[in-house]
TORKOL-4160 file (C-alpha; in steps of 0.2 Angstrom, whole numbers, padded with zeros to 4 digits, m for minus):
286
<pt num="1" X="1330" Y="0386" Z="0020"/>
<pt num="2" X="1342" Y="0384" Z="0005"/>
<pt num="3" X="1332" Y="0369" Z="m0001"/>
<pt num="4" X="1316" Y="0379" Z="m0001"/>
<pt num="5" X="1324" Y="0393" Z="m0011"/>
<pt num="6" X="1331" Y="0380" Z="m0023"/>
<pt num="7" X="1313" Y="0373" Z="m0025"/>
<pt num="8" X="1307" Y="0390" Z="m0029"/>
<pt num="9" X="1320" Y="0393" Z="m0042"/>
<pt num="10" X="1317" Y="0377" Z="m0050"/>
<pt num="11" X="1298" Y="0381" Z="m0051"/>
<pt num="12" X="1303" Y="0397" Z="m0060"/>
<pt num="13" X="1314" Y="0388" Z="m0072"/>
<pt num="14" X="1300" Y="0376" Z="m0077"/>
<pt num="15" X="1289" Y="0391" Z="m0081"/>
<pt num="16" X="1303" Y="0399" Z="m0092"/>
<pt num="17" X="1296" Y="0393" Z="m0108"/>
<pt num="18" X="1278" Y="0397" Z="m0104"/>
<pt num="19" X="1282" Y="0414" Z="m0097"/>
<pt num="20" X="1280" Y="0431" Z="m0106"/>
<pt num="21" X="1298" Y="0436" Z="m0106"/>
<pt num="22" X="1307" Y="0451" Z="m0114"/>
<pt num="23" X="1323" Y="0449" Z="m0123"/>
<pt num="24" X="1337" Y="0462" Z="m0123"/>
<pt num="25" X="1346" Y="0465" Z="m0140"/>
<pt num="26" X="1364" Y="0458" Z="m0142"/>
<pt num="27" X="1376" Y="0469" Z="m0134"/>
<pt num="28" X="1391" Y="0471" Z="m0122"/>
<pt num="29" X="1381" Y="0478" Z="m0107"/>
<pt num="30" X="1363" Y="0477" Z="m0102"/>
<pt num="31" X="1353" Y="0488" Z="m0090"/>
<pt num="32" X="1335" Y="0484" Z="m0086"/>
<pt num="33" X="1321" Y="0485" Z="m0073"/>
<pt num="34" X="1312" Y="0472" Z="m0063"/>
<pt num="35" X="1297" Y="0483" Z="m0063"/>
<pt num="36" X="1292" Y="0475" Z="m0080"/>
<pt num="37" X="1289" Y="0459" Z="m0071"/>
<pt num="38" X="1275" Y="0466" Z="m0060"/>
<pt num="39" X="1261" Y="0459" Z="m0070"/>
<pt num="40" X="1271" Y="0442" Z="m0072"/>
<pt num="41" X="1281" Y="0440" Z="m0056"/>
<pt num="42" X="1287" Y="0423" Z="m0061"/>
<pt num="43" X="1293" Y="0428" Z="m0078"/>
<pt num="44" X="1311" Y="0423" Z="m0083"/>
<pt num="45" X="1318" Y="0437" Z="m0094"/>
<pt num="46" X="1331" Y="0432" Z="m0107"/>
<pt num="47" X="1347" Y="0443" Z="m0108"/>
<pt num="48" X="1360" Y="0441" Z="m0122"/>
<pt num="49" X="1378" Y="0448" Z="m0119"/>
<pt num="50" X="1390" Y="0444" Z="m0134"/>
<pt num="51" X="1406" Y="0454" Z="m0130"/>
<pt num="52" X="1423" Y="0449" Z="m0122"/>
<pt num="53" X="1418" Y="0461" Z="m0107"/>
<pt num="54" X="1404" Y="0471" Z="m0101"/>
<pt num="55" X="1392" Y="0473" Z="m0087"/>
<pt num="56" X="1374" Y="0470" Z="m0081"/>
<pt num="57" X="1363" Y="0481" Z="m0070"/>
<pt num="58" X="1346" Y="0476" Z="m0065"/>
<pt num="59" X="1336" Y="0489" Z="m0055"/>
<pt num="60" X="1321" Y="0484" Z="m0044"/>
<pt num="61" X="1325" Y="0465" Z="m0046"/>
<pt num="62" X="1309" Y="0454" Z="m0047"/>
<pt num="63" X="1306" Y="0437" Z="m0055"/>
<pt num="64" X="1322" Y="0431" Z="m0064"/>
<pt num="65" X="1335" Y="0434" Z="m0077"/>
<pt num="66" X="1343" Y="0420" Z="m0088"/>
<pt num="67" X="1360" Y="0428" Z="m0094"/>
<pt num="68" X="1366" Y="0420" Z="m0110"/>
<pt num="69" X="1384" Y="0425" Z="m0112"/>
<pt num="70" X="1393" Y="0423" Z="m0129"/>
<pt num="71" X="1409" Y="0430" Z="m0136"/>
<pt num="72" X="1419" Y="0431" Z="m0152"/>
<pt num="73" X="1435" Y="0425" Z="m0144"/>
<pt num="74" X="1443" Y="0412" Z="m0155"/>
<pt num="75" X="1444" Y="0397" Z="m0144"/>
<pt num="76" X="1435" Y="0381" Z="m0140"/>
<pt num="77" X="1418" Y="0384" Z="m0131"/>
<pt num="78" X="1423" Y="0372" Z="m0117"/>
<pt num="79" X="1440" Y="0381" Z="m0114"/>
<pt num="80" X="1432" Y="0398" Z="m0112"/>
<pt num="81" X="1430" Y="0405" Z="m0094"/>
<pt num="82" X="1419" Y="0419" Z="m0088"/>
<pt num="83" X="1423" Y="0429" Z="m0072"/>
<pt num="84" X="1411" Y="0441" Z="m0064"/>
<pt num="85" X="1414" Y="0455" Z="m0051"/>
<pt num="86" X="1398" Y="0461" Z="m0042"/>
<pt num="87" X="1395" Y="0479" Z="m0039"/>
<pt num="88" X="1400" Y="0485" Z="m0022"/>
<pt num="89" X="1382" Y="0488" Z="m0017"/>
<pt num="90" X="1374" Y="0473" Z="m0027"/>
<pt num="91" X="1358" Y="0467" Z="m0018"/>
<pt num="92" X="1342" Y="0459" Z="m0021"/>
<pt num="93" X="1346" Y="0443" Z="m0030"/>
<pt num="94" X="1355" Y="0426" Z="m0029"/>
<pt num="95" X="1366" Y="0420" Z="m0043"/>
<pt num="96" X="1366" Y="0403" Z="m0050"/>
<pt num="97" X="1373" Y="0393" Z="m0064"/>
<pt num="98" X="1360" Y="0384" Z="m0074"/>
<pt num="99" X="1362" Y="0370" Z="m0086"/>
<pt num="100" X="1348" Y="0359" Z="m0093"/>
<pt num="101" X="1337" Y="0364" Z="m0078"/>
<pt num="102" X="1350" Y="0360" Z="m0065"/>
<pt num="103" X="1356" Y="0374" Z="m0053"/>
<pt num="104" X="1372" Y="0377" Z="m0044"/>
<pt num="105" X="1373" Y="0391" Z="m0032"/>
<pt num="106" X="1387" Y="0404" Z="m0036"/>
<pt num="107" X="1384" Y="0418" Z="m0024"/>
<pt num="108" X="1370" Y="0423" Z="m0013"/>
<pt num="109" X="1364" Y="0441" Z="m0009"/>
<pt num="110" X="1371" Y="0440" Z="0008"/>
<pt num="111" X="1387" Y="0432" Z="0005"/>
<pt num="112" X="1395" Y="0441" Z="m0009"/>
<pt num="113" X="1412" Y="0449" Z="m0005"/>
<pt num="114" X="1416" Y="0466" Z="m0012"/>
<pt num="115" X="1430" Y="0465" Z="m0025"/>
<pt num="116" X="1429" Y="0446" Z="m0025"/>
<pt num="117" X="1429" Y="0438" Z="m0043"/>
<pt num="118" X="1419" Y="0423" Z="m0047"/>
<pt num="119" X="1424" Y="0412" Z="m0062"/>
<pt num="120" X="1416" Y="0398" Z="m0070"/>
<pt num="121" X="1418" Y="0388" Z="m0087"/>
<pt num="122" X="1407" Y="0392" Z="m0101"/>
<pt num="123" X="1403" Y="0373" Z="m0101"/>
<pt num="124" X="1395" Y="0375" Z="m0084"/>
<pt num="125" X="1380" Y="0384" Z="m0090"/>
<pt num="126" X="1371" Y="0401" Z="m0091"/>
<pt num="127" X="1370" Y="0413" Z="m0077"/>
<pt num="128" X="1353" Y="0412" Z="m0068"/>
<pt num="129" X="1349" Y="0427" Z="m0057"/>
<pt num="130" X="1334" Y="0425" Z="m0045"/>
<pt num="131" X="1327" Y="0440" Z="m0036"/>
<pt num="132" X="1325" Y="0437" Z="m0017"/>
<pt num="133" X="1308" Y="0441" Z="m0009"/>
<pt num="134" X="1309" Y="0460" Z="m0003"/>
<pt num="135" X="1297" Y="0471" Z="0006"/>
<pt num="136" X="1304" Y="0486" Z="m0002"/>
<pt num="137" X="1313" Y="0484" Z="m0019"/>
<pt num="138" X="1316" Y="0503" Z="m0022"/>
<pt num="139" X="1334" Y="0503" Z="m0016"/>
<pt num="140" X="1339" Y="0486" Z="m0023"/>
<pt num="141" X="1351" Y="0485" Z="m0038"/>
<pt num="142" X="1359" Y="0469" Z="m0044"/>
<pt num="143" X="1374" Y="0471" Z="m0055"/>
<pt num="144" X="1391" Y="0465" Z="m0060"/>
<pt num="145" X="1405" Y="0467" Z="m0073"/>
<pt num="146" X="1410" Y="0451" Z="m0083"/>
<pt num="147" X="1425" Y="0447" Z="m0093"/>
<pt num="148" X="1430" Y="0432" Z="m0104"/>
<pt num="149" X="1446" Y="0422" Z="m0104"/>
<pt num="150" X="1453" Y="0410" Z="m0116"/>
<pt num="151" X="1457" Y="0396" Z="m0103"/>
<pt num="152" X="1455" Y="0392" Z="m0085"/>
<pt num="153" X="1472" Y="0397" Z="m0080"/>
<pt num="154" X="1471" Y="0414" Z="m0088"/>
<pt num="155" X="1456" Y="0418" Z="m0078"/>
<pt num="156" X="1467" Y="0420" Z="m0063"/>
<pt num="157" X="1476" Y="0435" Z="m0069"/>
<pt num="158" X="1486" Y="0435" Z="m0053"/>
<pt num="159" X="1494" Y="0418" Z="m0056"/>
<pt num="160" X="1511" Y="0422" Z="m0050"/>
<pt num="161" X="1505" Y="0436" Z="m0038"/>
<pt num="162" X="1491" Y="0426" Z="m0030"/>
<pt num="163" X="1504" Y="0413" Z="m0024"/>
<pt num="164" X="1516" Y="0427" Z="m0020"/>
<pt num="165" X="1530" Y="0418" Z="m0029"/>
<pt num="166" X="1544" Y="0426" Z="m0040"/>
<pt num="167" X="1542" Y="0424" Z="m0058"/>
<pt num="168" X="1555" Y="0413" Z="m0067"/>
<pt num="169" X="1565" Y="0420" Z="m0082"/>
<pt num="170" X="1553" Y="0414" Z="m0095"/>
<pt num="171" X="1538" Y="0421" Z="m0086"/>
<pt num="172" X="1547" Y="0438" Z="m0084"/>
<pt num="173" X="1551" Y="0439" Z="m0103"/>
<pt num="174" X="1533" Y="0434" Z="m0108"/>
<pt num="175" X="1526" Y="0446" Z="m0095"/>
<pt num="176" X="1536" Y="0460" Z="m0103"/>
<pt num="177" X="1530" Y="0456" Z="m0120"/>
<pt num="178" X="1512" Y="0452" Z="m0117"/>
<pt num="179" X="1506" Y="0462" Z="m0102"/>
<pt num="180" X="1493" Y="0476" Z="m0103"/>
<pt num="181" X="1505" Y="0486" Z="m0092"/>
<pt num="182" X="1524" Y="0487" Z="m0093"/>
<pt num="183" X="1533" Y="0501" Z="m0085"/>
<pt num="184" X="1550" Y="0504" Z="m0077"/>
<pt num="185" X="1549" Y="0514" Z="m0061"/>
<pt num="186" X="1551" Y="0514" Z="m0042"/>
<pt num="187" X="1539" Y="0512" Z="m0028"/>
<pt num="188" X="1532" Y="0528" Z="m0021"/>
<pt num="189" X="1521" Y="0521" Z="m0007"/>
<pt num="190" X="1511" Y="0505" Z="m0002"/>
<pt num="191" X="1495" Y="0505" Z="0006"/>
<pt num="192" X="1485" Y="0490" Z="0013"/>
<pt num="193" X="1467" Y="0488" Z="0014"/>
<pt num="194" X="1462" Y="0474" Z="0026"/>
<pt num="195" X="1444" Y="0474" Z="0022"/>
<pt num="196" X="1446" Y="0472" Z="0003"/>
<pt num="197" X="1461" Y="0460" Z="0006"/>
<pt num="198" X="1472" Y="0470" Z="m0006"/>
<pt num="199" X="1487" Y="0481" Z="m0007"/>
<pt num="200" X="1489" Y="0496" Z="m0018"/>
<pt num="201" X="1507" Y="0500" Z="m0025"/>
<pt num="202" X="1509" Y="0519" Z="m0030"/>
<pt num="203" X="1523" Y="0520" Z="m0043"/>
<pt num="204" X="1533" Y="0534" Z="m0051"/>
<pt num="205" X="1537" Y="0527" Z="m0068"/>
<pt num="206" X="1552" Y="0533" Z="m0079"/>
<pt num="207" X="1547" Y="0524" Z="m0094"/>
<pt num="208" X="1531" Y="0517" Z="m0101"/>
<pt num="209" X="1534" Y="0502" Z="m0113"/>
<pt num="210" X="1515" Y="0498" Z="m0114"/>
<pt num="211" X="1499" Y="0503" Z="m0105"/>
<pt num="212" X="1481" Y="0500" Z="m0107"/>
<pt num="213" X="1467" Y="0512" Z="m0101"/>
<pt num="214" X="1479" Y="0526" Z="m0097"/>
<pt num="215" X="1482" Y="0520" Z="m0079"/>
<pt num="216" X="1498" Y="0530" Z="m0078"/>
<pt num="217" X="1497" Y="0549" Z="m0080"/>
<pt num="218" X="1511" Y="0562" Z="m0083"/>
<pt num="219" X="1517" Y="0572" Z="m0068"/>
<pt num="220" X="1516" Y="0590" Z="m0074"/>
<pt num="221" X="1531" Y="0594" Z="m0086"/>
<pt num="222" X="1542" Y="0581" Z="m0078"/>
<pt num="223" X="1548" Y="0566" Z="m0087"/>
<pt num="224" X="1539" Y="0555" Z="m0074"/>
<pt num="225" X="1522" Y="0546" Z="m0073"/>
<pt num="226" X="1511" Y="0542" Z="m0058"/>
<pt num="227" X="1500" Y="0527" Z="m0057"/>
<pt num="228" X="1496" Y="0512" Z="m0046"/>
<pt num="229" X="1494" Y="0493" Z="m0047"/>
<pt num="230" X="1485" Y="0482" Z="m0035"/>
<pt num="231" X="1489" Y="0465" Z="m0028"/>
<pt num="232" X="1483" Y="0453" Z="m0015"/>
<pt num="233" X="1486" Y="0458" Z="0003"/>
<pt num="234" X="1493" Y="0441" Z="0009"/>
<pt num="235" X="1508" Y="0444" Z="m0003"/>
<pt num="236" X="1514" Y="0456" Z="0010"/>
<pt num="237" X="1521" Y="0469" Z="m0003"/>
<pt num="238" X="1532" Y="0482" Z="0006"/>
<pt num="239" X="1540" Y="0498" Z="0000"/>
<pt num="240" X="1558" Y="0496" Z="m0007"/>
<pt num="241" X="1571" Y="0506" Z="m0015"/>
<pt num="242" X="1578" Y="0505" Z="m0033"/>
<pt num="243" X="1570" Y="0502" Z="m0050"/>
<pt num="244" X="1558" Y="0488" Z="m0055"/>
<pt num="245" X="1550" Y="0482" Z="m0071"/>
<pt num="246" X="1532" Y="0482" Z="m0066"/>
<pt num="247" X="1520" Y="0472" Z="m0077"/>
<pt num="248" X="1501" Y="0469" Z="m0075"/>
<pt num="249" X="1485" Y="0464" Z="m0082"/>
<pt num="250" X="1469" Y="0475" Z="m0083"/>
<pt num="251" X="1454" Y="0467" Z="m0077"/>
<pt num="252" X="1438" Y="0476" Z="m0071"/>
<pt num="253" X="1446" Y="0493" Z="m0073"/>
<pt num="254" X="1461" Y="0489" Z="m0061"/>
<pt num="255" X="1479" Y="0484" Z="m0065"/>
<pt num="256" X="1483" Y="0468" Z="m0056"/>
<pt num="257" X="1502" Y="0465" Z="m0052"/>
<pt num="258" X="1510" Y="0452" Z="m0063"/>
<pt num="259" X="1529" Y="0449" Z="m0063"/>
<pt num="260" X="1539" Y="0463" Z="m0055"/>
<pt num="261" X="1558" Y="0460" Z="m0056"/>
<pt num="262" X="1571" Y="0472" Z="m0051"/>
<pt num="263" X="1576" Y="0482" Z="m0067"/>
<pt num="264" X="1594" Y="0476" Z="m0066"/>
<pt num="265" X="1588" Y="0458" Z="m0066"/>
<pt num="266" X="1576" Y="0461" Z="m0080"/>
<pt num="267" X="1591" Y="0468" Z="m0091"/>
<pt num="268" X="1601" Y="0453" Z="m0087"/>
<pt num="269" X="1587" Y="0441" Z="m0091"/>
<pt num="270" X="1583" Y="0450" Z="m0107"/>
<pt num="271" X="1602" Y="0451" Z="m0113"/>
<pt num="272" X="1604" Y="0432" Z="m0110"/>
<pt num="273" X="1589" Y="0428" Z="m0119"/>
<pt num="274" X="1594" Y="0440" Z="m0134"/>
<pt num="275" X="1611" Y="0433" Z="m0135"/>
<pt num="276" X="1604" Y="0415" Z="m0137"/>
<pt num="277" X="1591" Y="0422" Z="m0150"/>
<pt num="278" X="1577" Y="0417" Z="m0138"/>
<pt num="279" X="1568" Y="0434" Z="m0134"/>
<pt num="280" X="1549" Y="0434" Z="m0138"/>
<pt num="281" X="1549" Y="0452" Z="m0143"/>
<pt num="282" X="1561" Y="0467" Z="m0144"/>
<pt num="283" X="1562" Y="0480" Z="m0130"/>
<pt num="284" X="1573" Y="0495" Z="m0127"/>
<pt num="285" X="1584" Y="0493" Z="m0112"/>
<pt num="286" X="1596" Y="0506" Z="m0105"/>
């Protein structure tokens, strides 16, 4: 079955140059309709996305899209990594990596897992999205968010958290100085989602060092802030007393937990580094 599908896709690729295709303008996000392919059902439409992050939404998928991803991130092309996260109800197409006519299956319509992030190197080729045969396309939408990363290791924004290991002292310092979110606070509650394989940590923050996208919001007229961070379910996060320094990276609109030492341990690490003249940035500690 898969062989037949691949043969069909290759046939579409071979027709790419001869097909009457429509190109989108360069932009961060693209939204289009497969209904434009009704007269040329084997067309391959060229899509160009040239930002560090954005989205694609393809309504009524028919035919195919070749998504050319580019970015102005200052890094070698071969070192750049792209990650995509499919919309929860994305249906109607299989997604491949295409390089010089060769195809590598990335995710099928049936197998995509909600909230799963799929990453690949820019040197592996362009995204090729092939609509699957449908009796009724009226309810089908294929879509995803994408983000660029400067290197392969950075693509896994949950490096320490994914392996559920504590951060070492240098990782703690770097996280405090470079993370999208840095707050001092306590755990209010932890909830686990078995289906999504993730845990949500609700946090009362006493101090916001840095935050992106206004994840934490003030609680009335109090001096506290409320927000949440997510991490992998298998890390087994539990509620605990005391203050922590929570750090995290924002990806696809959610904060993923980075290093989270107890605040007293962070103060010790920071003081020792400062005394040695080795702190990567200045932070106010109480």
